[in-house]
N, C-alpha and C positions, 0 to 999 in steps of 0.2 A: 149640263155638264160639258165641261171642254174633254173632248175624248180625243186619243191618239189610236189611229189605226193602222197597222202594218200589214199588208197583204199583198202578194205580188201577182195573184190571180184578178184580173181586171174586172170580170163578171161578178166575183164574189166581193171584191172591195167596192165595187158598186153598190152591191145588195146591201152590205152592211153600212154604208154611209148613208143611202136613202132610208133604211130602217131606223137608223138613229135619229136623223134629221126629223123625220117624221114624228119621231117620240119627243121632241124639242130640244135634242143636244146639238151642241155646236162640236164639230167632226175635222181635225186635221188628218189627211190620209197619205200615205206614200207606199211605194212598193219598193222601196229600199232602206234595207237596214242600217245602212250608215247617215244617210239623210236624217231617219228617225233618230239616231244617236246625238246628231248635231241638235235636233228639235228639243230633245230630253235636258240638253245642257242648257238651252237657252230659253225654254217657254216653261211653263206651268200646265199640267194636266191634271184631270180630276179623277180619271179612268184611262185604261189602257186595253186594247184588243189587238193581240200579236199573233201574228201566223209563226209558227216554228220554224219554217224553211223559208226563209227571204234571203236574197242576196245581200251583200254588204255586210251584215253583221245579224247573226240568228235572233229569232224571238227570245230565246233563253238568255243570251246575252244582254238585249234590251231589257227583259224583266228584272235581271239583276242589278242594270243601271238605274231604273226607275227605283227600286228598293233601296238603293243607296242615297238617294234623293228625299224620298217621301212615303206614306203610306197611302196608297191608292188601290181602288179595285183594278185587279189584272186577270184578264181572262185570255188564255190561251187556245189558238185554233190551230188544228194540225189535221192531216190525213192518216196519220199513224194512231194505232190503237194499243201498243204494247205496253206493258207495265212499267218497263224501263224508261220509256218516254214520260210517261205519266209522274213516275218518280223524279226524273230531270226536272220537270216542269214544277212541280211542289217544291223541291229543293231549291230552285232558282227564285221562288217567292211567288207563284202564281197562286191566286185563290180559287180558280175553277179551270176546268179543261173541257173543252168541245170538240168533238171529233167531226169532221166534214164528211158529207154533207150534213147541213143543219138547217133547222126552222128558223127563220128570221124571230118568230115570236120566242121560241126558247132562248136565243140570244138575249132577248130583252128582258125575260123573266130571270134568266141567271144573272145578269147585268145587275138588274134591280135587287134581288138577293143579296148579292155581294154588297151592292151600296149602302143597303139597310145593316150591313153588319159594322161597316165603317162609322155609320151615323150612331150606332150603340156603343161601339169602342171608344168614342171621344168623351162619352159620360163619365163623370169621375166615381158614380155608383152603379154597378150594373146587378140586376136583379132579374132571377130567374124562380117563379113561385115562392117557395119558403127560403132561398137562397140570396144572400145579400154580399155582396163582394165591394168593399170600399177601400179605392185605390189610394184614397187621401191619408186614411188612418192604417192602411194594412190590415183590416178587419175583414173577418168573414162570419156573416151570421147565418147559423141554420135553426130559422124559427126564431126562438127566444134564446137560444144558446150560442154562445160566442166560441166561435173555432180558431184555437191559436195555431197559426202555421208558422214553420222558420221562413225566413226570407225567400229563400230560394224557391220554396213548394208555392209561397203567396205567388211570386213572379211568374211562376208557371202555370198557376190555375189561372191567374188575371189574363196571361196571354191566350190561353185557349179559350177562355171565357169571353174574350174581347171580340172574337170572331166565331161565334158558334156556328159549326157546321163544316168550317173550313179544315182542311187536311193541311196538318204541320209536320214536316219530316223530322226526324231527330236533329239532323244538322241544323236546319232552321231554329229549332227550339234551342239548341245550344248555344247558337249564335244570338239569340234574342234576350235570353234569359241569362247565360254567363257571360258572354261576351267573346270577343275573338282571341282573348288570351286564355281561354279553358284549356284544361291540361289533361282532361280525364276521358274517358271514351263514351261511347253510345250507350252503353250499360247505366250510367248515371241517370240519364233519361227514364229509363225502365224502372230503375229503384224509386226516383221521385214519383211517378206516375202510378207505380203500386200502393205507394204510402198515401196519396191523394186519394186514391179508389177507396182505400180503408177508412180513412177521415170523413169521405162522403157517402159511406153506406147509409146514414140515418136518412137521406132524402133520395127521393125519385125525379127531383125537378132536373137534375144534371147529371150527366154520364160521361165519364171520359172513355172512348172506345178506341179500339186499336183498329186500323185499316191495314190489312196484311200487306207487308212490302212497300207501304208509303210512309206511314207514321201514326199519328194520333188525332183525334179531333174531340170537341167537346159537343157531346149532344142535348140540347134543353127541351124542356115540355113548355116552359111559360117565358 
């Protein structure tokens, strides 16, 4: 993969670059957020590892910029571990969040795990045990039973199922499912999640869990 790395600690940046290159990836690294912003406008990346606190432009801003252009794995690095910082990261569109110091093997593990989610998301049909979600026909099957969902509920389920294990904030789900012209509030998401959970109670292959203070994620067994 072609990976963007933004980290202003030169020792950590060197460690990340060497780890990624040893794993067979191509890396473009910088310590300056503004330079990274220019690269994002001019180049195409397949994944990004961003330090939250970098000069020029923050990792959160870069995350949002990347999300406006494409769907790709994004990991945030930070020395901060507060819930509010994690909320900000997930709201910006990050897939995962790693607190420094970290083990290089853990970085690779998390990157590979997130990349697999994106490979799965590209498939027109998602399968988890006895659950089949068909984007083309907008059908959901629980075993041999077809589950009829309103369009917004289907879109919400498909968004969560496309990236199993990823936490989505309410704000991000609203933006991705309803769009920027949405006029409701966060409770709309809660109501739709409650309905989906009720409809999916017949299966234990997938479950939509609440991540307190952050949002929702879909957990899958198969």
